[in-house]
N, C-alpha and C positions, 0 to 999 in steps of 0.2 A: 503493500500499498504506499502511496506516495503522500507526504505531508504537503498541507498548502504552503506556497512559499512566503517567506516572512514579509511584513511591511518595511520599506526601506525608510528610514528614519536620519535626522540630522545627527552626525557623530557627537556634537555638542548640545545636548538638550536644551531647550529654552527654559527659563524661570519666570513664572507669571503668578502673582498672586491671586489667589480665589476671589478676592472682593473685585479685582479688575476683570476678571472671567464674569463674575456675576452682572456686572455692569454692562458688558457686551452681550450678555444673554436677557437684558431688560429684567431682571430680576434682583433679589439681594440675598446677603448670606449673614448668618449669625456673626456678631462682632468676635467671638471666640475664633472664628473660624477664618476670619478675614486674611490672615497671614499666611495660610496653608499655602504652599508652593505646588504648583502644577507644572509639570515638564513633559507632558503630551495629552493627546487626546485620542480615545479608541471608541469605536462602537462594538466590538466583538471582544468577547473574554480571551479568544485566541490570539488577539493583538494586543492585549493590555501589557504595559510595561510598567516597571515601578514609578511612581510618581504622576502616573495618568489621571486625567479627568475620564470617567466612562460614562457614555452618554447613552442612556436606556431608552429605546424608542419603541413605541407601540409597534407590532408586528402583525401579519396575517395569521400566525399560529399563537398568538400570546404576547405579553409584554417584556420588552428587555429587562425590566426591573426584577424579573425572576432570577436573571443570572448575575444580580449584585454581588451575592457571596462570593461566586467564582471570580468576579473582577477585582474584589478587595483581596482574596487570597493571592492574585495574580500581581498585587502591588498598586491597584487604583487608591488614591487618596481623597476622592471625591467623587459625586456622582451628580448629573445633569439630567433630570427627567420632567415629566408631565405630571398633573395631579392625579392621573390614575396610577402612575408608578411610584409616587411618593412614600406611600407608607411600607411599601415592599422594600424600597431603596433604603428607607432611614433604619431597618432592622439590621442593617449590616453594621451600622455604628460608625459610618464616616460623615461627612458633613455632605448635605444634599441640597442641591440647586433646584429649585420648581420653575419651569417656564412653560410657554406656550408654543406651537409651531416649530418645535425642534428641528425636523428635518429642514426647514425653511432658514433655520438659523446657524447650520452645521457649518456651512462653507464660511460664512464672515468670522465665524468663531475659531473655526481651524486657522484662518489666515492670521487672526489677532495672535494666538498662541504660539504660532510658528514664525511669525513675524515676515510673512511671504509676500506682504503688501509693498515693502519698503525695497528700493532700488530693484526692481523687479527686470528680469532680460526680455528680450524681445521673445513673445509667445505666439506660436502658430497652432490654430486647431483645425483638425480635418473631421468632416462628418461626411455621411452617405452611407448607402448598403454594402458596396463593394468599392475596393480599391482605396480604402482608409490607409491601411497598413503600408501598402506600395507607397503611397505619396509621403507617409511619414518617414518611411527610411529614405526616400529620394530627398527630401527636404532636408533632413539630417546630413545627408553625406554631401549634398551641395555645400550646405553651411560650413561642414568641417573643412571641405577643401578650399574653401573661402578663407581659412585660418581662425574660424571662431570656434570657441569651446561650446560644445553643445550638449544638449539633454534630449532622451526621448521617451515617449511612454506610448506603448503600443499593445496590441493583443499579444503579440510574441514575446517581446521583452522591454525593458527598462534599461535606459543608458544614461550614465553620469560622467560626463568628462572621460570617456573611454571605458569605464567600469561597466560590466552587464551585469543584469538582475533577471530573474524569471519574473513573468507577469503572473497576475491573481487574477484581474479583470481587465476586459477592453479599457473601461475607465473605471479606475479605483473609486471608492468612496471619497468623500470630500476630505476626511480626516487624512487619508493615506495619500490624497493628491498633493495637499500642503505640507505634508512630511516629506514627500518626494521633492516638490520644490524648495524646500527649506535645505535639504540635502545638497540640491544643485548649487543653491546659493553659496553654500560653504565652499564648494569646488569651483566657485567662480563661473558658473555657466553663462555664457552670453546669449544663447538662443536656445529655446525650449521648444519641441514639438511634440503636441498632445494628440492622440488619437481620442475622438469624442463620439460615444455611441449615443443613440436615442434615449437609452435608459439612464445614461450619464447626465442627459439634460433634464429630464422629467424627474428624475429622482433627486437632483441637485448636488450630484458628485462634481461638478464644475463650479458651483457657487463660489464666491469669493475670487475669481479670476476674470480678467477681462482680456480676450485675447487681441493681439495687434492685427493679424490677418487670419480669417476663417476662409476654409475651403469647403467647396461641396462637389463631391464626385458623381453621384447619381442615385437614383432610387428605384429598387425594385420589390418585390414580394418577399417579404422577411419578417418576422417578428409580430405577425398578426395575433399570434396568442396573447401578446402583450398590449396592442393597441387596436385590434378588432377592424379597423378599415386602413386603407392606403392614406386616405386623407389624415385620419388621425397619426399615423405613422410620419407623414410629412411635417404635420405641425410640430412634432416632436423634434424632428431635424431642425425646423425653420428658427427654433428657439435660440439657435447658436448666432443667427444672423439679427439680432437686436440691439440696440446702444447698449444696453446693461452687460452684454455678453462680449461683443467685438467691436474694433474700431472700423474694419473695413473686411472685403470679401472678395474671393473670387470663385465664380460658379461655372460649373461645366454645363454646356447646353446639350449632353449626351441623351438625357431623357427630358420627357415633358416636364417632370418635376422641377427639373433644373429652370426652364424656362417659366415656370411658374413663380420660382422664388425669385427670379429676375424682374419679373413683371410687377411685383409689390415690395420693392426694396425698403427695408428699415433703416438700413446704413447704406455707405458708398459701397458699390460692388462692381465688378468688371466681370465680363463673360469670357469664356474661352471654348473653342471648337475647332476640330479639323474641318468642318464644312464651311468654305467660304461664303457660300449663298447665305448663311445666317447672319452675316456681318458681325462677327464677333469683336470685343474689344481686344483679345488675343487670339491669334490665329496659329494653329498647331500644322505643321507640315512633317510628314515622315518621308525622309530623302533617300533612305536605302533600308531595305529590311533583310536580314540574314538569319540564318538559324541560331546564331550564337549572340547577336546584338543587333540593334536598330540606330540609325542616324536619324535624327530629328531637328527640326528649328521652330522655336516660338518667337512671335513678333507682334508687337502692339500697333495701335493706331499712330503712336508717335514715332514709329520706326525704330523702335528699340528690339534689339534681337539677341537671341542666344542660340547658338548651332553646337550640338555635341553628340555622343554617342552614348547610349546606355545598354547593359547587358540584361536586356529583357525580350521575352518574347510574346508577341502579340501586340495589336494596336490599342487595345483597351489599358495594358500596363504601361506603353509609351505615353497614352493620354494622361494616365496619373502623373509620370514624370515632366510632362509639359504644364500641367496644373501646380506642380511643386516649384518649378522654375519661376513661373508666372507669380506667384504667391510671393517669392523672395523679392522680387522686384517690386511689388506692390506694398511690402515692407519698408521700402526706401533704399535698399541696397543697389547701386548702379548696375546696370546690364554689362558693361563693360566689364565690372569687376568680375562677375559672375561668369563671362564668357573667357576671361583669363583662367579662372581657375578650373575650368571645364573643358580646356583646349586637347587634353588627352582623354577626355570621357568621364562618365560619372562613375566613382569607384564604389560601388553600391553592392551588398549582398541581402537579399531579401528572404529570409528564412521561409520555405514551404509556399513559395509562390512560383509555379510552375517550375519547380525546381528539379532538374535532373540529376537522378542519384545513379545512373548507370554509366557503363565504360565505354572506350573506344569503339567496340564492335558489339553486334549483337542489338537486340531490341533497346529502343531508349525507353527509359521509365521516368516519369515526372510523378513526383507528389505535389499535391496543391490544396490549400486551406478552403477553397471556395465551396460553400455548401447552399448554394440557392440556384435557381434554374438561370438567371442572367448570368451568374459565374459560369456555370458549365458551359453555357452557349460560348460565351466569349473565350475560355480557356479551349475547348474543343476546337475552336474555328482556328485559334493560334497554332495548336498542336498539329491539325491537319495539314496546315499550310506548309509546314516543314518535314512532314511523314510521306515518304514515297510509297509506305505499304499500308496497312490496315492500322486502325485505331482502335484499342481496346479500353473501354472505361469501366473502371472499377470505384464502386462507391456504395455509401450507405446513408442514413439519415439520423439525425439526433432523436432520441426518445424523450418523451415529454416536453416536446418544443413544436408548435406550429406545424401539426400535421397535413393543414390544408395545403402547405406547399410541396408536399412529397409527391403527389401524382404528376405535377408539372416538371419537378426535377427529373423523374424518370423518363418523362416524354422526351425531354430535351437531350437527356443523355443518350437515348437510344436514337433519335434524330441525327445527332452528330457524331455518333460512332459506329464501326463495323460489328464490333461484337460487345455485348453489356455484362458485366460480372457484378452483381449486387450482393453485399455482404453487410456486415454490422458497422456501427460506428460508435457513438456514445449511447446506448440503450437507457441508461440511468434506470428509472424504475419500470419501465414499459418492457412487455415482452418481445425480445428482438425478432423473433420469428413473426410477429404480427406485423413489424415493421417492414421487414423485407417483402411481407406478402403483399403489402399494399404497393411497394415500389416495382415489384415484379407484374403485378395485374395491370398497372398503368402502363408500364412498358409494353407488354404484350398485347394490350388492346390497341395501343397506337401503332405497335409494328409488329403484327403476328408473324411476319415471315423472319424477321430478324433472329439472330442467335442471342438468346438472353438467359442468363444462367444464375443460379443462386447457390452461393457457396458460404457457408459459415464453420468457422470464424474466419476472420481477417487474414490470420496466418495461412489458412488453407487456400483462400481465395487469391493472394498474390501469388502463391505458387502455382495455382492453375491458370491464372493469366499468363505468368512468364511461361508455363509448359505450352501454351497456344502459340505464344508470340515468335515470329520468325525475324531474321536480320531484315531491317527495314521498317519494321512494324514501331509502334509505339503504344504504351501502356500509361493512361492518366489516371493516377488513384486520386480521386477528389475526396476531399473532407478532412483527413488527419493533419496534413500539411507539416508544420514544424511541432505539432503538439506531441508531447511525451508521456500520455496517458489516456487511458480510457475511462469513462465514468460509468461503472457498474453497479447499481444498485447503490449508489452514494459513495463508491470506492473508487479513488483514483488509481488505478492500476497501471504500472508501468508499461510503456508501449511506445515504439516508433516505427512508423511507416518507412522512415528512410532505411533502417536497419534491416527490418521485415523485406524490403524489396531487394537489397543487396544481397540477403541471404538466399533468398529466391534465384537470384541470378546466378549466383555461385553455384548452387545446387545443379543447375541446368547446364553448367559447363560456359558460362559468359563472364568475360573480366568484369570487374568492380573497380569502381576508383578508390583509392586510399583515403581513409577517413582520419589520418592522423594530422 
């Protein structure tokens, strides 16, 4: 079983008096407790460190105050809760602050405790359904090549001045985001890139932050179990493009939702597109596409342009790279400085994004993090364009998540590939056989004559796919990407698609690249 990655915190904890914390929470504390020193803030007992303020929020399955004893045992010196949690919190014997709208206050309170509002770096935020992580990695890579000390927070990893940490959530809780920013401040980070999910916006996880530039990639069917309709999902993303969240933005015109965002701007925004007919503020041009890299140019109405090469496969990923470059110019960095830094290309590695894990000969095997029909369609198109033989699609679907999108995922997978192998992904508490059956039925209904096979578990599925493949074929294993675990009944079971793919290739006599 894999443990949850730890919260990244500043090496030198802050020291804030409880009376000052109470003032920020619009409440008061007993005179005897006023001098209690708070050195951090946490929402979960697993994240509590000695000196913390434990915030006990009401939840779906109970009240956080029920966990106060555990928080105090872990070192919490005070509790902030609401009226419903007060009695249970006070029973733990530490100072208790009582306030309303705890979720709404959490970002500002975390920023105050960690001092992240002072001397803030340039902060970039990226939202959208697909492409957030790619855009974020390219942003950080370009900024680093320009000579800046950088920080990054994505689904895959956190980076602080070259130091790498495992991620917990796409957008961490506000308490964790501000602890991360405080650590970056210690390391003199000059530019920060944050991936911002819809849940991160609607759950207040980026409260207390004003982004210098916000980026929007696209919007497609996802997270409807949380938001119900695409309109609600869009409204969640749109929150990033308001004056209290961001100063300016760059919006891709790739989907109608980008056009909708551009039609009702609440902050200054620029558009970007590869389609000249849409008359974008930033025009993206793909100059040369090769199996291992793409040369592209972005140019704005003022004639400022950047031309460079990036080792990404597919127009959709190059569009993310173009968005990243445009965002940096919109942040105030001269295009000439960016061009000089990128003369020899963008030096970026994006874990789990159409990542080749195969050797110089034999079938090409790609692992990819995409887990939506839109991501499947674009990635399959990109793989097909550089594959002389057949494309074998291997995938599964999340359990306990958004089942409405599964049939379309299966139909798109079957439409874009020659052979489909359906397996398990994160079953969570759902029966994996029922998830596979839904996918298989949808794929076979749409393409009854296509070879569609169900193989479980994933270890057997990738071995089956490699056994089918020949020289010149490609296997796209979509879903796991960079992840190093599977969620099975609440347990993070260690697991690596990259390693399993290489092992399968080696068993069938194909060379594999060194992983050292």
